[in-house]
C-alpha positions in Angstrom: 0.0 0.0 0.0 2.8 2.4 0.8 4.5 1.6 -2.5 1.3 2.3 -4.4 0.7 5.5 -2.4 4.2 6.8 -3.3 4.0 5.8 -6.9 0.6 7.0 -7.8 1.0 10.1 -5.6 4.1 11.1 -7.6 2.3 10.4 -10.9 -0.7 12.5 -9.9 1.5 15.4 -8.7 3.4 15.2 -12.1 0.1 15.4 -13.9 -1.0 18.5 -11.9 2.4 20.2 -12.4 2.2 19.7 -16.1 -1.4 21.0 -16.3 -0.5 24.1 -14.2 2.5 24.8 -16.4 0.3 24.7 -19.5 -2.3 26.8 -17.6 0.4 29.5 -16.8 1.5 29.5 -20.5 -2.1 29.7 -21.8 -3.5 32.4 -19.4 -6.8 34.0 -20.2 -8.5 32.9 -23.5 -10.5 35.2 -25.7 -13.6 33.7 -27.5 -15.1 36.3 -29.7 -15.9 39.3 -27.5 -15.7 37.2 -24.3 -12.5 36.8 -22.3 -12.5 33.5 -20.4 -10.6 33.6 -17.1 -7.4 31.6 -16.7 -7.8 28.0 -15.7 -8.9 26.0 -18.8 -6.5 23.1 -18.1 -7.5 23.0 -14.5 -11.1 23.2 -15.4 -10.6 20.1 -17.7 -8.9 18.3 -14.8 -11.7 19.1 -12.4 -14.4 18.0 -14.8 -12.5 14.7 -15.5 -12.0 14.0 -11.8 -15.7 14.8 -11.1 -16.9 11.9 -13.2 -15.6 9.0 -11.0 -16.2 11.2 -7.9 -19.9 11.4 -8.9 -20.1 7.6 -9.3 -18.6 7.3 -5.8 -21.0 9.9 -4.3 -24.0 8.2 -5.9 -23.0 4.9 -4.5 -22.8 6.4 -1.0 -26.4 7.8 -1.3 -27.7 4.5 -2.7 -26.3 2.6 0.3 -28.5 4.9 2.4 -31.6 4.1 0.4 -31.5 7.3 -1.7 -32.1 6.6 -5.4 -29.8 8.9 -7.4 -28.2 8.8 -10.8 -24.5 9.4 -11.1 -24.8 11.4 -14.4 -27.3 13.7 -12.6 -24.9 14.3 -9.7 -22.2 15.0 -12.3 -24.4 17.5 -14.1 -25.1 19.3 -10.8 -21.4 19.3 -9.8 -20.3 20.5 -13.2 -23.0 23.3 -13.2 -21.7 24.6 -9.9 -18.0 24.4 -11.0 -18.7 26.2 -14.3 -20.8 28.9 -12.6 -17.9 29.8 -10.3 -15.4 29.8 -13.2 -17.6 31.9 -15.6 -19.0 34.3 -13.0 -16.1 36.8 -13.5 -16.9 37.1 -17.2 -20.1 39.0 -16.2 -20.2 42.3 -14.4 -19.3 42.2 -10.8 -23.0 42.6 -9.8 -24.1 39.7 -12.0 -21.7 37.0 -10.8 -23.5 36.0 -7.6 -26.8 35.9 -9.6 -25.2 33.5 -12.1 -24.1 31.1 -9.3 -27.6 31.3 -7.7 -29.3 30.6 -11.1 -27.0 27.7 -11.7 -28.1 26.2 -8.3 -31.7 26.6 -9.3 -31.0 24.9 -12.7 -29.2 22.0 -11.0 -31.9 21.3 -8.5 -34.7 21.7 -11.2 -32.8 19.3 -13.5 -32.5 16.7 -10.7 -36.1 17.1 -9.8 -37.2 16.5 -13.4 -34.9 13.5 -13.7 -36.4 11.9 -10.6 -40.0 12.6 -11.5 -39.8 11.0 -14.9 -40.8 7.8 -13.2 -44.0 9.5 -12.0 -43.3 8.5 -8.4 -42.8 11.1 -5.6 -41.2 8.6 -3.3 -37.5 9.5 -2.8 -37.9 13.0 -4.2 -36.6 14.8 -1.1 -33.5 12.5 -1.1 -32.9 13.1 -4.8 -32.9 16.9 -4.6 -30.9 16.7 -1.4 -28.2 14.6 -3.2 -28.3 17.1 -6.1 -27.8 20.0 -3.8 -24.9 18.3 -2.0 -23.2 17.5 -5.4 -23.7 21.1 -6.5 -22.0 22.5 -3.4 -19.5 19.8 -2.5 -18.3 18.7 -5.9 -19.0 21.9 -7.7 -18.8 25.1 -5.6 -15.9 23.9 -3.4 -13.9 22.8 -6.4 -14.7 26.1 -8.0 -12.5 27.8 -5.5 -9.5 26.1 -7.1 -10.4 28.0 -10.3 -11.1 31.2 -8.4 -7.6 30.9 -6.8 -6.1 30.5 -10.3 -8.1 33.5 -11.6 -6.6 35.9 -9.1 -3.2 34.3 -8.7 -0.6 32.5 -10.7 -0.8 28.8 -11.5 2.2 28.4 -9.2 0.2 29.7 -6.3 -2.4 26.9 -7.0 0.4 24.4 -7.1 1.8 25.7 -3.8 -1.6 25.3 -2.1 -2.0 21.8 -3.4 1.5 20.7 -2.4 1.1 22.3 1.1 -2.1 20.3 1.5 -0.6 17.1 0.4 2.5 17.7 2.6 0.2 18.0 5.6 -1.7 14.8 4.5 1.6 12.9 4.1 3.0 14.3 7.4 0.0 13.2 9.2 0.1 9.7 7.6 3.8 9.0 8.3 3.9 10.6 11.7 0.7 8.8 12.7 2.1 5.4 11.5 5.4 5.9 13.4 4.5 7.8 16.5 0.7 7.7 16.8 -0.5 6.6 20.2 -3.5 8.8 21.1 -6.6 8.5 19.0 -8.0 11.8 17.6 -11.6 10.8 17.0 -11.8 7.0 17.3 -15.5 6.7 16.6 -15.2 8.6 13.3 -11.7 7.9 12.0 -9.9 5.2 14.0 -6.6 5.6 12.1 -6.1 9.3 13.0 -4.1 10.3 16.0 -3.2 13.5 17.8 0.5 12.8 17.0 -0.4 12.5 13.3 -2.3 15.8 13.4 0.6 17.6 15.0 3.0 16.1 12.5 0.8 17.0 9.6 0.5 20.6 10.7 4.3 20.8 11.1 4.9 19.4 7.6 2.3 21.8 6.2 3.9 24.8 8.0 7.4 23.8 6.8 6.3 23.3 3.2 4.5 26.7 3.2 7.6 28.4 4.7 9.7 27.0 1.8 7.2 28.4 -0.8 7.4 31.8 0.8 10.8 32.3 -0.6 9.3 32.8 -4.1 7.0 35.7 -4.7 5.3 33.8 -7.5 4.1 31.1 -5.0 2.7 32.8 -2.0 2.8 36.5 -2.9 2.7 38.9 0.0 3.4 36.4 2.8 6.6 36.4 4.9 8.2 33.1 6.0 6.5 33.4 9.4 3.1 34.3 7.8 3.4 31.4 5.4 4.2 28.9 8.2 1.0 30.0 10.0 -0.9 29.9 6.6 0.4 26.3 6.0 -0.7 25.1 9.4 -4.1 26.7 8.8 -4.4 24.9 5.5 -3.5 21.7 7.3 -6.3 22.2 9.8 -8.8 22.8 6.9 -7.5 19.8 5.1 -7.9 17.5 8.1 -11.4 18.9 8.7 -12.2 18.0 5.1 -10.8 14.5 5.6 -13.0 14.1 8.7 -16.0 15.4 6.8 -15.5 12.8 4.1 -15.0 10.1 6.8 -18.3 11.0 8.3 -20.0 10.5 4.9 -18.2 7.2 4.3 -18.9 5.9 7.8 -22.6 6.8 7.5 -22.8 4.8 4.2 -20.8 1.9 5.7 -17.7 2.4 3.5 -14.0 2.6 4.5 -12.9 4.0 1.1 -15.1 5.7 -1.5 -13.8 3.2 -4.1 -10.6 1.4 -5.1 -9.9 3.2 -8.3 -6.6 4.7 -7.0 -4.3 2.1 -5.5 -2.9 3.3 -2.1 -5.5 6.1 -1.8 -8.9 4.5 -2.3 -11.2 6.5 -4.5 -11.2 9.9 -6.1 -13.2 11.4 -3.3 -10.5 10.1 -0.8 -7.9 12.0 -2.9 -9.8 15.3 -3.1 -11.5 15.5 0.3 -8.7 17.7 1.8 -8.2 20.1 -1.2 -11.9 20.7 -1.5 -12.0 22.3 2.0 -8.5 23.9 1.7 -9.3 25.8 -1.5 -11.9 28.2 -0.1 -9.6 28.9 2.9 -6.6 29.6 0.7 -8.5 31.8 -1.6 -9.9 34.1 1.1 -6.7 34.3 3.1 -4.5 35.1 0.1 -7.1 37.5 -1.3 -7.1 39.5 2.0 -3.5 39.1 3.0 -1.6 38.3 -0.2 -1.0 40.2 -3.5 -3.4 39.0 -6.2 -1.8 38.9 -9.7 -3.3 40.3 -12.8 -5.0 37.6 -14.9 
């Protein structure tokens, strides 16, 4: 398992680095009179990852007796993601309305898909699942694109690597030194020692990135260390959130598609919660770059 984790982790990081390099080179794209914000390669990656994540999410709902369709959840998640990405192309006053309208469209589409069978049973669960997919898979992932819109692709890379440094630090520290359970009834493998180790790794990784203005602009080394520890906390919270979902549905892993990690949702549970935190902290305390 450790070998698979290291091998596939390195391959996934290499894929992300390549896409972010292409993203930085591409920048904003003009289509007619419309200028699309930076992030096309990252948008493609998010949409691709959302497909298996939607299947995993649907499986969790089905295990709780909620009849849902994975393509419907994918449509809801993609609608949320695209609304966040496209909102800046409108005037500042219209962006929030676009996201709200996208939510209405997603829920209405899920409602129509469920009612095709002419049975109201399960309707509440179906629109609840659709709303969860719109927010969890769509809007939260949209903050990755929002981060890319206001900062360089290398800032996005720094945030991802800091998050994964914290995850890896928690994993290895917990395996070697873990003695005291963090929340045994929710995630038996997590320990307080692992949490502290993960935060230390996250802080250290962020401090290294602070040396380059293109990575964490506007943050000193000390600020970056605090920032990294904060991202680590958000990432661990995201992991525990996903654990609660899996425990409720009777699953240990969301799937087995990624050897050493489990499923796609197991891989993205931390970044989904880190991205909003990173966006707002850097937007307030950092130096946003021009698109």
